[in-house]
C-alpha positions in Angstrom: -6.3 -77.6 152.4 -7.7 -75.1 154.8 -7.1 -75.7 158.5 -9.0 -73.9 161.2 -8.5 -74.3 164.9 -9.7 -72.6 168.1 -6.5 -73.3 170.0 -5.1 -70.1 171.3 -1.4 -70.7 171.9 0.9 -67.7 171.6 3.0 -67.9 168.4 6.7 -67.1 168.3 7.7 -63.8 166.7 8.9 -65.5 163.5 5.7 -67.5 163.2 3.7 -64.3 163.8 5.6 -62.5 161.0 4.9 -65.5 158.7 1.2 -65.3 159.5 1.1 -61.6 158.9 2.9 -62.0 155.6 0.9 -64.9 154.1 -2.5 -64.6 155.7 -3.9 -62.6 152.7 -3.2 -65.7 150.5 -5.8 -67.8 152.4 -9.4 -66.9 151.4 -11.0 -65.8 154.6 -14.4 -67.0 153.5 -13.4 -70.7 153.6 -13.3 -71.1 157.3 -14.1 -68.6 160.1 -13.7 -68.8 163.8 -16.6 -67.3 165.8 -15.6 -65.7 169.1 -16.6 -67.2 172.3 -19.7 -65.7 173.9 -18.6 -66.2 177.5 -20.2 -69.7 177.6 -17.0 -71.7 177.2 -18.1 -73.1 173.8 -15.7 -73.2 170.9 -17.3 -72.5 167.5 -16.2 -72.9 163.9 -17.9 -72.3 160.6 -16.2 -74.1 157.6 -16.9 -73.4 154.0 -16.6 -76.2 151.5 -14.2 -75.8 148.6 -17.1 -76.5 146.2 -20.5 -75.9 147.8 -22.3 -77.2 144.7 -21.0 -80.7 145.5 -21.9 -82.8 148.5 -19.4 -82.7 151.3 -18.1 -85.2 153.8 -17.4 -84.9 157.5 -15.1 -87.1 159.6 -15.1 -87.0 163.4 -13.4 -89.3 166.0 -13.7 -88.7 169.7 -12.1 -90.6 172.5 -14.4 -89.1 175.2 -17.6 -87.3 174.2 -20.8 -87.2 172.1 -21.6 -86.1 168.6 -24.9 -84.6 167.5 -25.5 -83.8 163.8 -28.5 -82.0 162.2 -29.0 -81.3 158.6 -30.2 -77.9 157.3 -30.6 -75.9 154.1 -27.3 -74.0 154.3 -24.0 -74.6 152.7 -21.5 -74.4 155.6 -20.4 -76.9 158.2 -21.1 -75.3 161.6 -19.4 -76.8 164.6 -19.8 -76.2 168.3 -17.6 -77.9 170.9 -18.5 -77.8 174.5 -16.2 -79.1 177.3 -18.3 -81.2 179.7 -18.4 -80.2 183.3 -17.1 -83.2 185.2 -16.9 -84.0 188.9 -13.2 -83.9 190.1 -13.8 -84.9 193.8 -12.4 -81.6 195.0 -14.5 -79.2 197.1 -14.7 -75.8 195.6 -14.0 -72.9 198.0 -17.1 -70.7 198.4 -16.4 -67.1 197.6 -19.4 -64.8 197.9 -20.0 -62.5 195.0 -17.9 -64.6 192.5 -19.4 -66.5 189.6 -17.9 -69.5 187.9 -17.3 -69.3 184.1 -16.4 -72.1 181.7 -13.5 -71.5 179.3 -13.1 -73.1 175.9 -10.5 -75.8 176.3 -11.7 -78.3 173.7 -8.9 -77.8 171.2 -11.4 -77.8 168.4 -9.7 -78.1 165.0 -11.2 -78.4 161.5 -9.3 -79.2 158.3 -11.0 -78.9 154.9 -9.7 -80.3 151.6 -11.7 -81.0 148.5 -15.0 -80.9 150.3 -13.9 -83.2 153.1 -13.9 -81.8 156.6 -11.9 -83.5 159.3 -12.8 -82.4 162.9 -10.8 -83.1 166.0 -10.7 -82.0 169.6 -8.6 -82.6 172.7 -11.0 -85.3 173.9 -8.1 -87.4 175.2 -7.8 -85.0 178.2 -11.4 -84.1 178.8 -14.9 -85.0 177.6 -16.1 -82.9 174.7 -19.6 -82.8 173.2 -19.8 -81.7 169.6 -22.9 -80.3 167.9 -22.8 -79.9 164.1 -25.2 -78.5 161.5 -24.4 -79.7 157.9 -26.0 -79.5 154.5 -28.6 -82.3 153.8 -26.5 -84.2 151.3 -23.4 -84.4 153.6 -21.9 -87.9 154.2 -20.8 -88.6 157.8 -18.1 -90.8 159.3 -18.5 -90.6 163.1 -16.7 -92.4 165.9 -17.0 -92.2 169.7 -15.4 -94.4 172.3 -16.4 -93.4 175.8 -18.9 -91.1 177.7 -21.0 -90.2 174.8 -23.6 -91.1 172.1 -24.0 -90.3 168.4 -27.2 -88.8 167.0 -28.0 -87.8 163.4 -31.2 -86.0 162.4 -32.3 -85.6 158.8 -30.2 -85.7 155.6 -29.7 -88.2 152.8 -25.9 -88.5 152.8 -24.1 -91.8 153.5 -23.6 -92.6 157.2 -20.8 -94.7 158.7 -21.1 -94.6 162.5 -19.6 -96.5 165.4 -19.9 -96.2 169.2 -18.2 -98.3 171.8 -19.9 -97.2 175.0 -23.0 -95.2 174.2 -26.2 -95.1 172.1 -26.7 -94.5 168.4 -29.9 -92.5 167.4 -30.7 -91.8 163.8 -33.9 -89.9 162.9 -35.5 -89.2 159.5 -32.5 -90.4 157.5 -32.5 -91.6 153.9 -29.0 -92.5 152.8 -26.8 -95.6 152.8 -26.2 -96.4 156.5 -23.7 -98.6 158.4 -24.0 -98.2 162.2 -22.5 -100.3 165.0 -22.6 -100.0 168.8 -21.0 -102.3 171.4 -22.5 -101.3 174.7 -25.7 -99.3 174.0 -28.9 -99.3 172.1 -29.2 -98.5 168.4 -32.4 -96.7 167.2 -33.0 -95.6 163.6 -36.0 -94.1 161.8 -36.0 -93.8 158.0 -37.8 -91.1 156.1 -37.5 -93.3 153.0 -35.2 -96.0 151.7 -33.2 -95.9 148.5 -33.2 -99.4 146.9 -29.7 -98.8 145.6 -28.3 -98.0 149.0 -27.6 -100.8 151.5 -28.2 -100.6 155.2 -26.3 -102.6 157.9 -26.9 -102.2 161.7 -25.3 -104.3 164.4 -25.2 -104.3 168.2 -23.3 -106.4 170.7 -25.0 -105.5 174.0 -28.1 -103.4 173.4 -31.5 -103.2 171.8 -31.6 -102.7 168.0 -34.7 -100.8 167.0 -35.5 -99.6 163.4 -38.5 -98.0 161.8 -39.3 -98.0 158.1 -42.1 -96.5 156.0 -45.1 -98.8 155.5 -44.5 -99.2 151.8 -40.8 -100.0 152.1 -39.5 -102.9 149.9 -36.5 -104.7 151.5 -34.5 -107.8 151.6 -33.5 -108.6 155.2 -30.6 -110.6 156.6 -31.3 -111.1 160.3 -29.0 -112.4 163.0 -30.1 -112.6 166.7 -27.7 -114.8 168.6 -29.2 -114.3 172.1 -32.4 -112.5 171.4 -35.5 -112.4 169.2 -36.9 -110.4 166.3 -40.1 -108.5 166.7 -42.0 -106.8 163.8 -45.4 -105.6 162.8 -44.5 -106.0 159.1 -45.6 -109.2 157.4 -42.1 -110.7 157.0 -41.8 -113.4 154.3 -39.0 -115.8 155.1 -36.9 -117.1 152.3 -34.8 -119.7 154.2 -37.2 -122.6 155.0 -34.4 -124.6 156.6 -34.0 -122.0 159.4 -35.4 -123.0 162.8 -37.7 -120.1 163.4 -40.9 -120.0 165.5 -43.7 -117.5 165.2 -45.3 -116.8 168.6 -47.8 -114.4 170.1 -46.3 -111.3 171.7 -47.4 -109.1 174.5 -45.5 -106.2 173.0 -48.1 -105.7 170.2 -45.7 -106.9 167.5 -47.3 -109.1 164.8 -44.6 -111.7 165.0 -41.9 -112.8 167.4 -39.3 -114.8 165.7 -36.5 -116.5 167.6 -33.6 -118.3 166.0 -30.0 -119.2 166.5 -28.4 -118.3 163.1 -29.2 -115.8 160.4 -32.2 -116.0 158.1 -33.4 -114.2 155.0 -36.7 -112.4 154.8 -38.5 -109.8 152.6 -40.8 -106.9 153.2 -43.3 -106.1 150.5 -41.7 -108.4 147.9 -38.1 -107.3 148.5 -35.9 -104.4 147.5 -33.2 -102.6 149.4 -30.6 -104.8 151.1 -30.8 -104.5 154.9 -28.7 -106.4 157.5 -29.7 -106.4 161.1 -27.5 -108.2 163.6 -27.6 -108.3 167.4 -25.6 -110.6 169.7 -27.1 -109.9 173.1 -30.4 -108.2 172.7 -33.6 -108.1 170.6 -34.2 -106.6 167.2 -37.4 -104.6 166.6 -38.6 -103.7 163.1 -41.4 -101.2 163.1 -43.8 -99.9 160.5 -43.9 -96.1 160.7 -47.3 -95.0 162.1 -47.8 -98.3 163.8 -48.2 -96.7 167.2 -45.0 -98.1 168.9 
C-alpha cells in the first residue's frame, strides 16, 4: 500500500533516519506530491498499482465539495483547496501587504491494489476537492455539509451520497446509485448499459434525470409528496395504481401524481431504474427535448 500525504509536520530524528534509510524501497513513480504554487492548494498525483485495470476512488468529507472529471490519462490527480470562510474578525489593514492562502487541507491519499482512498482535515475547515480520473474509474463519494458532489464523464460505477448539498452527474454511463437529503439531484446519461442498474433518491429536493431518446428502461417510481413529469411515452405496468395523467404547463408530455410506487417502461423496457423522491418532483427528460 502506498500512502501519500501533503501534511508537513517535522519528523523526529529517528523517524527521519528511517525515511532516509527505507525511502529507496518505495517506487517514487507510484505517488508524487506536487509543490504548492503559492495559491494555497495542496496537490497529489497517484499512480495505480496496475494502470491496465480500472481503479476505484473513495472520498468522504465532513465539510466540503467534490468535483470529479474523467480524462484519457492513467493517474488519479487531486487538488484540495481550503475554502476561505468568514470568521467575524476584522482584519487589520496594512498598506503594502498581500494576503496569501496556505495549504492546510491535510490532504492524504492511500493506494492499494488500484483502490485510492482520499482524506482531508475537513473536520476543522471546509475543503473543496477537484479530481481528474481515468474514464473507467469507479467512485464512492460522500459529503455531509457545505458542499456538493459533481461527476463529469466516465463509465465507472458510481455510489454517491450528500446530506446538505446538490448532486450533479453529467455524461455518465455506468451503474449509478445517488442520494441527497437536502438538495437537488440532476443526472444526464450519455448512454445506459442494460446490465447496470440505476437508483436515485432525494428527500428534500428536485430529482431531474435525462436519458437518450432510444433508451430502453424499466422504471420503479416513488413520489410521496410530488409528481412525475416526463416527455417520454411512459407505459405503466401496474394498472391498480392510482395515477392521473394531466396537462402540464411545463411542456412535459405527462404529469403523473400518485401516492405509492408504480412500474413503467420506456421503449419496451430494459435497464432497471429506480427514482424516488419524498418531498419534491421527479423529472424524466428525453435528451434533445429542449428542456
